[in-house]
PDB file as gemmi writes it, atoms N, CA and C in Angstrom:
CRYST1    1.000    1.000    1.000  90.00  90.00  90.00 P 1                      
ATOM      1  N   UNK A   1      90.012  70.698 102.171  1.00  0.00           N  
ATOM      2  CA  UNK A   1      90.674  71.800 102.841  1.00  0.00           C  
ATOM      3  C   UNK A   1      90.609  73.037 101.941  1.00  0.00           C  
ATOM      4  N   UNK A   2      90.357  74.192 102.538  1.00  0.00           N  
ATOM      5  CA  UNK A   2      90.332  75.442 101.799  1.00  0.00           C  
ATOM      6  C   UNK A   2      91.748  75.968 101.659  1.00  0.00           C  
ATOM      7  N   UNK A   3      92.096  76.405 100.484  1.00  0.00           N  
ATOM      8  CA  UNK A   3      93.436  76.921 100.224  1.00  0.00           C  
ATOM      9  C   UNK A   3      93.365  78.391  99.889  1.00  0.00           C  
ATOM     10  N   UNK A   4      94.520  79.097  99.885  1.00  0.00           N  
ATOM     11  CA  UNK A   4      94.507  80.515  99.525  1.00  0.00           C  
ATOM     12  C   UNK A   4      93.893  80.779  98.155  1.00  0.00           C  
ATOM     13  N   UNK A   5      93.974  79.803  97.264  1.00  0.00           N  
ATOM     14  CA  UNK A   5      93.407  79.983  95.932  1.00  0.00           C  
ATOM     15  C   UNK A   5      91.888  80.045  95.979  1.00  0.00           C  
ATOM     16  N   UNK A   6      91.284  79.505  97.030  1.00  0.00           N  
ATOM     17  CA  UNK A   6      89.831  79.567  97.157  1.00  0.00           C  
ATOM     18  C   UNK A   6      89.386  80.488  98.282  1.00  0.00           C  
ATOM     19  N   UNK A   7      90.102  80.508  99.389  1.00  0.00           N  
ATOM     20  CA  UNK A   7      89.701  81.310 100.543  1.00  0.00           C  
ATOM     21  C   UNK A   7      89.867  82.809 100.284  1.00  0.00           C  
ATOM     22  N   UNK A   8      91.013  83.210  99.812  1.00  0.00           N  
ATOM     23  CA  UNK A   8      91.265  84.640  99.604  1.00  0.00           C  
ATOM     24  C   UNK A   8      90.273  85.254  98.619  1.00  0.00           C  
ATOM     25  N   UNK A   9      89.999  84.632  97.465  1.00  0.00           N  
ATOM     26  CA  UNK A   9      88.978  85.221  96.582  1.00  0.00           C  
ATOM     27  C   UNK A   9      87.602  85.321  97.236  1.00  0.00           C  
ATOM     28  N   UNK A  10      87.242  84.352  98.083  1.00  0.00           N  
ATOM     29  CA  UNK A  10      85.953  84.426  98.779  1.00  0.00           C  
ATOM     30  C   UNK A  10      85.901  85.628  99.722  1.00  0.00           C  
ATOM     31  N   UNK A  11      86.976  85.845 100.458  1.00  0.00           N  
ATOM     32  CA  UNK A  11      87.021  86.983 101.375  1.00  0.00           C  
ATOM     33  C   UNK A  11      87.006  88.288 100.585  1.00  0.00           C  
ATOM     34  N   UNK A  12      87.770  88.343  99.503  1.00  0.00           N  
ATOM     35  CA  UNK A  12      87.794  89.562  98.683  1.00  0.00           C  
ATOM     36  C   UNK A  12      86.425  89.859  98.080  1.00  0.00           C  
ATOM     37  N   UNK A  13      85.675  88.831  97.712  1.00  0.00           N  
ATOM     38  CA  UNK A  13      84.319  89.033  97.193  1.00  0.00           C  
ATOM     39  C   UNK A  13      83.413  89.591  98.294  1.00  0.00           C  
ATOM     40  N   UNK A  14      83.537  89.079  99.514  1.00  0.00           N  
ATOM     41  CA  UNK A  14      82.762  89.617 100.641  1.00  0.00           C  
ATOM     42  C   UNK A  14      83.106  91.091 100.864  1.00  0.00           C  
ATOM     43  N   UNK A  15      84.365  91.433 100.770  1.00  0.00           N  
ATOM     44  CA  UNK A  15      84.791  92.823 100.947  1.00  0.00           C  
ATOM     45  C   UNK A  15      84.171  93.699  99.858  1.00  0.00           C  
ATOM     46  N   UNK A  16      84.209  93.215  98.620  1.00  0.00           N  
ATOM     47  CA  UNK A  16      83.634  93.988  97.501  1.00  0.00           C  
ATOM     48  C   UNK A  16      82.136  94.199  97.661  1.00  0.00           C  
ATOM     49  N   UNK A  17      81.436  93.173  98.137  1.00  0.00           N  
ATOM     50  CA  UNK A  17      79.977  93.258  98.195  1.00  0.00           C  
ATOM     51  C   UNK A  17      79.432  93.776  99.521  1.00  0.00           C  
ATOM     52  N   UNK A  18      80.210  93.613 100.625  1.00  0.00           N  
ATOM     53  CA  UNK A  18      79.674  93.973 101.935  1.00  0.00           C  
ATOM     54  C   UNK A  18      80.523  94.964 102.708  1.00  0.00           C  
ATOM     55  N   UNK A  19      81.670  95.337 102.169  1.00  0.00           N  
ATOM     56  CA  UNK A  19      82.548  96.242 102.905  1.00  0.00           C  
ATOM     57  C   UNK A  19      83.439  95.470 103.858  1.00  0.00           C  
ATOM     58  N   UNK A  20      83.679  96.020 105.014  1.00  0.00           N  
ATOM     59  CA  UNK A  20      84.583  95.391 105.976  1.00  0.00           C  
ATOM     60  C   UNK A  20      84.087  94.016 106.410  1.00  0.00           C  
ATOM     61  N   UNK A  21      85.047  93.145 106.714  1.00  0.00           N  
ATOM     62  CA  UNK A  21      84.736  91.794 107.182  1.00  0.00           C  
ATOM     63  C   UNK A  21      85.413  91.544 108.523  1.00  0.00           C  
ATOM     64  N   UNK A  22      84.912  90.569 109.240  1.00  0.00           N  
ATOM     65  CA  UNK A  22      85.529  90.082 110.473  1.00  0.00           C  
ATOM     66  C   UNK A  22      86.111  88.713 110.153  1.00  0.00           C  
ATOM     67  N   UNK A  23      87.305  88.437 110.667  1.00  0.00           N  
ATOM     68  CA  UNK A  23      87.958  87.165 110.387  1.00  0.00           C  
ATOM     69  C   UNK A  23      88.177  86.357 111.655  1.00  0.00           C  
ATOM     70  N   UNK A  24      87.842  85.072 111.586  1.00  0.00           N  
ATOM     71  CA  UNK A  24      88.196  84.122 112.614  1.00  0.00           C  
ATOM     72  C   UNK A  24      89.247  83.218 111.976  1.00  0.00           C  
ATOM     73  N   UNK A  25      90.468  83.317 112.460  1.00  0.00           N  
ATOM     74  CA  UNK A  25      91.608  82.599 111.905  1.00  0.00           C  
ATOM     75  C   UNK A  25      91.952  81.494 112.894  1.00  0.00           C  
ATOM     76  N   UNK A  26      91.700  80.229 112.495  1.00  0.00           N  
ATOM     77  CA  UNK A  26      91.835  79.107 113.423  1.00  0.00           C  
ATOM     78  C   UNK A  26      92.886  78.122 112.932  1.00  0.00           C  
ATOM     79  N   UNK A  27      93.926  77.962 113.723  1.00  0.00           N  
ATOM     80  CA  UNK A  27      94.949  76.932 113.499  1.00  0.00           C  
ATOM     81  C   UNK A  27      94.658  75.831 114.506  1.00  0.00           C  
ATOM     82  N   UNK A  28      93.823  74.884 114.122  1.00  0.00           N  
ATOM     83  CA  UNK A  28      93.330  73.851 115.027  1.00  0.00           C  
ATOM     84  C   UNK A  28      94.388  72.856 115.463  1.00  0.00           C  
ATOM     85  N   UNK A  29      93.954  71.847 116.183  1.00  0.00           N  
ATOM     86  CA  UNK A  29      94.856  70.852 116.765  1.00  0.00           C  
ATOM     87  C   UNK A  29      95.683  70.128 115.712  1.00  0.00           C  
ATOM     88  N   UNK A  30      95.171  70.014 114.491  1.00  0.00           N  
ATOM     89  CA  UNK A  30      95.898  69.328 113.427  1.00  0.00           C  
ATOM     90  C   UNK A  30      96.949  70.214 112.756  1.00  0.00           C  
ATOM     91  N   UNK A  31      96.986  71.496 113.100  1.00  0.00           N  
ATOM     92  CA  UNK A  31      97.948  72.413 112.495  1.00  0.00           C  
ATOM     93  C   UNK A  31      99.380  71.982 112.827  1.00  0.00           C  
ATOM     94  N   UNK A  32     100.227  71.932 111.784  1.00  0.00           N  
ATOM     95  CA  UNK A  32     101.626  71.584 111.988  1.00  0.00           C  
ATOM     96  C   UNK A  32     102.552  72.738 111.669  1.00  0.00           C  
ATOM     97  N   UNK A  33     102.346  73.382 110.526  1.00  0.00           N  
ATOM     98  CA  UNK A  33     103.196  74.515 110.171  1.00  0.00           C  
ATOM     99  C   UNK A  33     102.626  75.221 108.941  1.00  0.00           C  
ATOM    100  N   UNK A  34     103.148  76.411 108.681  1.00  0.00           N  
ATOM    101  CA  UNK A  34     102.842  77.145 107.465  1.00  0.00           C  
ATOM    102  C   UNK A  34     103.908  76.841 106.436  1.00  0.00           C  
ATOM    103  N   UNK A  35     103.529  76.854 105.183  1.00  0.00           N  
ATOM    104  CA  UNK A  35     104.548  76.850 104.137  1.00  0.00           C  
ATOM    105  C   UNK A  35     104.957  78.296 103.904  1.00  0.00           C  
ATOM    106  N   UNK A  36     106.092  78.490 103.283  1.00  0.00           N  
ATOM    107  CA  UNK A  36     106.532  79.854 102.959  1.00  0.00           C  
ATOM    108  C   UNK A  36     105.504  80.533 102.059  1.00  0.00           C  
ATOM    109  N   UNK A  37     104.950  79.794 101.130  1.00  0.00           N  
ATOM    110  CA  UNK A  37     103.932  80.359 100.240  1.00  0.00           C  
ATOM    111  C   UNK A  37     102.686  80.792 100.975  1.00  0.00           C  
ATOM    112  N   UNK A  38     102.257  79.995 101.943  1.00  0.00           N  
ATOM    113  CA  UNK A  38     101.064  80.341 102.729  1.00  0.00           C  
ATOM    114  C   UNK A  38     101.322  81.596 103.561  1.00  0.00           C  
ATOM    115  N   UNK A  39     102.511  81.683 104.153  1.00  0.00           N  
ATOM    116  CA  UNK A  39     102.831  82.894 104.933  1.00  0.00           C  
ATOM    117  C   UNK A  39     102.845  84.117 104.028  1.00  0.00           C  
ATOM    118  N   UNK A  40     103.399  83.980 102.826  1.00  0.00           N  
ATOM    119  CA  UNK A  40     103.425  85.091 101.882  1.00  0.00           C  
ATOM    120  C   UNK A  40     102.000  85.480 101.477  1.00  0.00           C  
ATOM    121  N   UNK A  41     101.158  84.505 101.168  1.00  0.00           N  
ATOM    122  CA  UNK A  41      99.772  84.792 100.785  1.00  0.00           C  
ATOM    123  C   UNK A  41      99.038  85.532 101.900  1.00  0.00           C  
ATOM    124  N   UNK A  42      99.206  85.083 103.137  1.00  0.00           N  
ATOM    125  CA  UNK A  42      98.548  85.734 104.272  1.00  0.00           C  
ATOM    126  C   UNK A  42      99.064  87.153 104.478  1.00  0.00           C  
ATOM    127  N   UNK A  43     100.379  87.329 104.383  1.00  0.00           N  
ATOM    128  CA  UNK A  43     100.968  88.661 104.567  1.00  0.00           C  
ATOM    129  C   UNK A  43     100.512  89.609 103.464  1.00  0.00           C  
ATOM    130  N   UNK A  44     100.534  89.140 102.236  1.00  0.00           N  
ATOM    131  CA  UNK A  44     100.105  89.981 101.103  1.00  0.00           C  
ATOM    132  C   UNK A  44      98.636  90.364 101.243  1.00  0.00           C  
ATOM    133  N   UNK A  45      97.798  89.399 101.585  1.00  0.00           N  
ATOM    134  CA  UNK A  45      96.383  89.683 101.791  1.00  0.00           C  
ATOM    135  C   UNK A  45      96.213  90.734 102.885  1.00  0.00           C  
ATOM    136  N   UNK A  46      96.906  90.543 104.000  1.00  0.00           N  
ATOM    137  CA  UNK A  46      96.798  91.482 105.111  1.00  0.00           C  
ATOM    138  C   UNK A  46      97.208  92.893 104.744  1.00  0.00           C  
ATOM    139  N   UNK A  47      98.287  93.024 104.002  1.00  0.00           N  
ATOM    140  CA  UNK A  47      98.746  94.357 103.596  1.00  0.00           C  
ATOM    141  C   UNK A  47      97.805  95.005 102.588  1.00  0.00           C  
ATOM    142  N   UNK A  48      97.271  94.203 101.680  1.00  0.00           N  
ATOM    143  CA  UNK A  48      96.364  94.743 100.662  1.00  0.00           C  
ATOM    144  C   UNK A  48      95.006  95.131 101.235  1.00  0.00           C  
ATOM    145  N   UNK A  49      94.613  94.513 102.337  1.00  0.00           N  
ATOM    146  CA  UNK A  49      93.264  94.708 102.879  1.00  0.00           C  
ATOM    147  C   UNK A  49      93.290  95.195 104.321  1.00  0.00           C  
ATOM    148  N   UNK A  50      94.311  95.930 104.679  1.00  0.00           N  
ATOM    149  CA  UNK A  50      94.474  96.386 106.053  1.00  0.00           C  
ATOM    150  C   UNK A  50      93.242  97.121 106.577  1.00  0.00           C  
ATOM    151  N   UNK A  51      92.633  97.951 105.754  1.00  0.00           N  
ATOM    152  CA  UNK A  51      91.463  98.705 106.177  1.00  0.00           C  
ATOM    153  C   UNK A  51      90.148  97.985 105.951  1.00  0.00           C  
ATOM    154  N   UNK A  52      90.195  96.800 105.357  1.00  0.00           N  
ATOM    155  CA  UNK A  52      88.971  96.065 105.015  1.00  0.00           C  
ATOM    156  C   UNK A  52      88.561  95.043 106.065  1.00  0.00           C  
ATOM    157  N   UNK A  53      89.406  94.828 107.056  1.00  0.00           N  
ATOM    158  CA  UNK A  53      89.109  93.869 108.114  1.00  0.00           C  
ATOM    159  C   UNK A  53      88.840  94.651 109.392  1.00  0.00           C  
ATOM    160  N   UNK A  54      87.670  94.431 109.987  1.00  0.00           N  
ATOM    161  CA  UNK A  54      87.286  95.222 111.160  1.00  0.00           C  
ATOM    162  C   UNK A  54      87.638  94.548 112.485  1.00  0.00           C  
ATOM    163  N   UNK A  55      87.918  93.237 112.452  1.00  0.00           N  
ATOM    164  CA  UNK A  55      88.148  92.501 113.693  1.00  0.00           C  
ATOM    165  C   UNK A  55      88.751  91.141 113.357  1.00  0.00           C  
ATOM    166  N   UNK A  56      89.681  90.665 114.201  1.00  0.00           N  
ATOM    167  CA  UNK A  56      90.295  89.347 113.980  1.00  0.00           C  
ATOM    168  C   UNK A  56      90.302  88.555 115.284  1.00  0.00           C  
ATOM    169  N   UNK A  57      89.750  87.351 115.238  1.00  0.00           N  
ATOM    170  CA  UNK A  57      89.885  86.387 116.333  1.00  0.00           C  
ATOM    171  C   UNK A  57      90.893  85.355 115.851  1.00  0.00           C  
ATOM    172  N   UNK A  58      91.981  85.192 116.578  1.00  0.00           N  
ATOM    173  CA  UNK A  58      93.057  84.272 116.202  1.00  0.00           C  
ATOM    174  C   UNK A  58      93.068  83.141 117.212  1.00  0.00           C  
ATOM    175  N   UNK A  59      92.858  81.904 116.731  1.00  0.00           N  
ATOM    176  CA  UNK A  59      92.687  80.753 117.614  1.00  0.00           C  
ATOM    177  C   UNK A  59      93.781  79.727 117.340  1.00  0.00           C  
ATOM    178  N   UNK A  60      94.595  79.446 118.351  1.00  0.00           N  
ATOM    179  CA  UNK A  60      95.646  78.445 118.216  1.00  0.00           C  
ATOM    180  C   UNK A  60      96.217  78.096 119.581  1.00  0.00           C  
ATOM    181  N   UNK A  61      96.789  76.904 119.657  1.00  0.00           N  
ATOM    182  CA  UNK A  61      97.549  76.506 120.837  1.00  0.00           C  
ATOM    183  C   UNK A  61      99.048  76.551 120.558  1.00  0.00           C  
ATOM    184  N   UNK A  62      99.427  76.900 119.352  1.00  0.00           N  
ATOM    185  CA  UNK A  62     100.841  76.977 118.981  1.00  0.00           C  
ATOM    186  C   UNK A  62     101.414  78.254 119.596  1.00  0.00           C  
ATOM    187  N   UNK A  63     102.298  78.081 120.561  1.00  0.00           N  
ATOM    188  CA  UNK A  63     102.745  79.209 121.377  1.00  0.00           C  
ATOM    189  C   UNK A  63     103.460  80.289 120.567  1.00  0.00           C  
ATOM    190  N   UNK A  64     104.294  79.919 119.590  1.00  0.00           N  
ATOM    191  CA  UNK A  64     104.999  80.955 118.834  1.00  0.00           C  
ATOM    192  C   UNK A  64     104.032  81.774 117.985  1.00  0.00           C  
ATOM    193  N   UNK A  65     102.938  81.170 117.520  1.00  0.00           N  
ATOM    194  CA  UNK A  65     101.924  81.922 116.779  1.00  0.00           C  
ATOM    195  C   UNK A  65     101.162  82.859 117.711  1.00  0.00           C  
ATOM    196  N   UNK A  66     100.826  82.365 118.895  1.00  0.00           N  
ATOM    197  CA  UNK A  66     100.119  83.192 119.879  1.00  0.00           C  
ATOM    198  C   UNK A  66     100.960  84.420 120.242  1.00  0.00           C  
ATOM    199  N   UNK A  67     102.242  84.185 120.529  1.00  0.00           N  
ATOM    200  CA  UNK A  67     103.123  85.281 120.920  1.00  0.00           C  
ATOM    201  C   UNK A  67     103.335  86.260 119.763  1.00  0.00           C  
ATOM    202  N   UNK A  68     103.470  85.735 118.549  1.00  0.00           N  
ATOM    203  CA  UNK A  68     103.640  86.599 117.376  1.00  0.00           C  
ATOM    204  C   UNK A  68     102.428  87.501 117.184  1.00  0.00           C  
ATOM    205  N   UNK A  69     101.246  86.920 117.298  1.00  0.00           N  
ATOM    206  CA  UNK A  69     100.030  87.715 117.122  1.00  0.00           C  
ATOM    207  C   UNK A  69      99.903  88.770 118.216  1.00  0.00           C  
ATOM    208  N   UNK A  70     100.211  88.391 119.448  1.00  0.00           N  
ATOM    209  CA  UNK A  70     100.151  89.366 120.540  1.00  0.00           C  
ATOM    210  C   UNK A  70     101.177  90.475 120.351  1.00  0.00           C  
ATOM    211  N   UNK A  71     102.338  90.138 119.828  1.00  0.00           N  
ATOM    212  CA  UNK A  71     103.391  91.122 119.602  1.00  0.00           C  
ATOM    213  C   UNK A  71     103.005  92.116 118.515  1.00  0.00           C  
ATOM    214  N   UNK A  72     102.446  91.613 117.412  1.00  0.00           N  
ATOM    215  CA  UNK A  72     102.167  92.474 116.264  1.00  0.00           C  
ATOM    216  C   UNK A  72     100.767  93.097 116.260  1.00  0.00           C  
ATOM    217  N   UNK A  73      99.852  92.587 117.067  1.00  0.00           N  
ATOM    218  CA  UNK A  73      98.486  93.109 117.037  1.00  0.00           C  
ATOM    219  C   UNK A  73      98.373  94.601 117.363  1.00  0.00           C  
ATOM    220  N   UNK A  74      99.232  95.185 118.229  1.00  0.00           N  
ATOM    221  CA  UNK A  74      99.119  96.627 118.453  1.00  0.00           C  
ATOM    222  C   UNK A  74      99.440  97.472 117.206  1.00  0.00           C  
ATOM    223  N   UNK A  75     100.092  96.875 116.231  1.00  0.00           N  
ATOM    224  CA  UNK A  75     100.423  97.590 114.998  1.00  0.00           C  
ATOM    225  C   UNK A  75      99.282  97.563 113.990  1.00  0.00           C  
ATOM    226  N   UNK A  76      98.265  96.774 114.251  1.00  0.00           N  
ATOM    227  CA  UNK A  76      97.144  96.640 113.329  1.00  0.00           C  
ATOM    228  C   UNK A  76      96.049  97.640 113.660  1.00  0.00           C  
ATOM    229  N   UNK A  77      95.250  97.963 112.670  1.00  0.00           N  
ATOM    230  CA  UNK A  77      94.183  98.955 112.829  1.00  0.00           C  
ATOM    231  C   UNK A  77      92.949  98.415 113.524  1.00  0.00           C  
ATOM    232  N   UNK A  78      92.806  97.110 113.534  1.00  0.00           N  
ATOM    233  CA  UNK A  78      91.578  96.507 114.053  1.00  0.00           C  
ATOM    234  C   UNK A  78      91.831  95.789 115.367  1.00  0.00           C  
ATOM    235  N   UNK A  79      90.768  95.582 116.159  1.00  0.00           N  
ATOM    236  CA  UNK A  79      90.930  94.789 117.378  1.00  0.00           C  
ATOM    237  C   UNK A  79      91.291  93.348 117.025  1.00  0.00           C  
ATOM    238  N   UNK A  80      92.220  92.789 117.780  1.00  0.00           N  
ATOM    239  CA  UNK A  80      92.647  91.398 117.607  1.00  0.00           C  
ATOM    240  C   UNK A  80      92.599  90.742 118.983  1.00  0.00           C  
ATOM    241  N   UNK A  81      92.009  89.573 119.043  1.00  0.00           N  
ATOM    242  CA  UNK A  81      91.950  88.804 120.278  1.00  0.00           C  
ATOM    243  C   UNK A  81      92.506  87.416 119.993  1.00  0.00           C  
ATOM    244  N   UNK A  82      93.355  86.914 120.892  1.00  0.00           N  
ATOM    245  CA  UNK A  82      93.966  85.596 120.733  1.00  0.00           C  
ATOM    246  C   UNK A  82      93.299  84.613 121.694  1.00  0.00           C  
ATOM    247  N   UNK A  83      92.927  83.456 121.174  1.00  0.00           N  
ATOM    248  CA  UNK A  83      92.230  82.424 121.947  1.00  0.00           C  
ATOM    249  C   UNK A  83      92.958  81.089 121.801  1.00  0.00           C  
ATOM    250  N   UNK A  84      92.814  80.226 122.809  1.00  0.00           N  
ATOM    251  CA  UNK A  84      93.272  78.839 122.710  1.00  0.00           C  
ATOM    252  C   UNK A  84      92.227  78.030 121.938  1.00  0.00           C  
ATOM    253  N   UNK A  85      92.631  76.868 121.398  1.00  0.00           N  
ATOM    254  CA  UNK A  85      91.691  76.015 120.660  1.00  0.00           C  
ATOM    255  C   UNK A  85      90.464  75.665 121.489  1.00  0.00           C  
ATOM    256  N   UNK A  86      90.646  75.418 122.771  1.00  0.00           N  
ATOM    257  CA  UNK A  86      89.515  75.070 123.637  1.00  0.00           C  
ATOM    258  C   UNK A  86      88.532  76.230 123.795  1.00  0.00           C  
ATOM    259  N   UNK A  87      88.951  77.430 123.404  1.00  0.00           N  
ATOM    260  CA  UNK A  87      88.104  78.627 123.523  1.00  0.00           C  
ATOM    261  C   UNK A  87      87.469  79.021 122.197  1.00  0.00           C  
ATOM    262  N   UNK A  88      87.366  78.085 121.255  1.00  0.00           N  
ATOM    263  CA  UNK A  88      86.805  78.407 119.943  1.00  0.00           C  
ATOM    264  C   UNK A  88      85.394  78.989 120.055  1.00  0.00           C  
ATOM    265  N   UNK A  89      84.606  78.488 120.982  1.00  0.00           N  
ATOM    266  CA  UNK A  89      83.259  79.042 121.191  1.00  0.00           C  
ATOM    267  C   UNK A  89      83.314  80.506 121.614  1.00  0.00           C  
ATOM    268  N   UNK A  90      84.234  80.830 122.514  1.00  0.00           N  
ATOM    269  CA  UNK A  90      84.410  82.223 122.939  1.00  0.00           C  
ATOM    270  C   UNK A  90      84.871  83.085 121.771  1.00  0.00           C  
ATOM    271  N   UNK A  91      85.757  82.535 120.936  1.00  0.00           N  
ATOM    272  CA  UNK A  91      86.244  83.284 119.776  1.00  0.00           C  
ATOM    273  C   UNK A  91      85.104  83.589 118.818  1.00  0.00           C  
ATOM    274  N   UNK A  92      84.255  82.610 118.577  1.00  0.00           N  
ATOM    275  CA  UNK A  92      83.103  82.818 117.691  1.00  0.00           C  
ATOM    276  C   UNK A  92      82.162  83.868 118.263  1.00  0.00           C  
ATOM    277  N   UNK A  93      81.930  83.793 119.555  1.00  0.00           N  
ATOM    278  CA  UNK A  93      81.051  84.779 120.190  1.00  0.00           C  
ATOM    279  C   UNK A  93      81.658  86.174 120.095  1.00  0.00           C  
ATOM    280  N   UNK A  94      82.951  86.309 120.385  1.00  0.00           N  
ATOM    281  CA  UNK A  94      83.623  87.603 120.350  1.00  0.00           C  
ATOM    282  C   UNK A  94      83.601  88.196 118.935  1.00  0.00           C  
ATOM    283  N   UNK A  95      83.857  87.374 117.922  1.00  0.00           N  
ATOM    284  CA  UNK A  95      83.913  87.887 116.552  1.00  0.00           C  
ATOM    285  C   UNK A  95      82.548  88.373 116.080  1.00  0.00           C  
ATOM    286  N   UNK A  96      81.484  87.799 116.616  1.00  0.00           N  
ATOM    287  CA  UNK A  96      80.127  88.198 116.209  1.00  0.00           C  
ATOM    288  C   UNK A  96      79.649  89.464 116.914  1.00  0.00           C  
ATOM    289  N   UNK A  97      80.298  89.824 118.022  1.00  0.00           N  
ATOM    290  CA  UNK A  97      79.913  91.058 118.721  1.00  0.00           C  
ATOM    291  C   UNK A  97      80.263  92.255 117.836  1.00  0.00           C  
ATOM    292  N   UNK A  98      79.479  93.327 117.990  1.00  0.00           N  
ATOM    293  CA  UNK A  98      79.752  94.517 117.159  1.00  0.00           C  
ATOM    294  C   UNK A  98      80.954  95.291 117.650  1.00  0.00           C  
TER     295      UNK A  98                                                      
END                                                                             
C-alpha cells in the first residue's frame, strides 16, 4: 500500500519536474476510514499545492466523502468530478482529457 510518506513525495517530484498534475483519488471498495494523520496530510498537501493540481477525479462509494467533495469542490481552483467505484473507467478517461 502507498502511504503519504511515499505518495506525497512522488507527486511533489512530478510537480517540480512537470508542473501541474492531474489527480485520480480513489477510495475503493476496501476503504474503511481515514486516520486523523491521513486527513491532515491530505489537507496540508492540498493547501500547499492548490495551484499545482489542474484536475481531480474523486472516486468512492462512501456517501459522506462524495457529499463532502461535492460541497467543497466549488471552493477549489481546479475542476473536480466525483465518480462511483463502478465508474472508475469513466474517471480515468475524464482525468486524461485536456
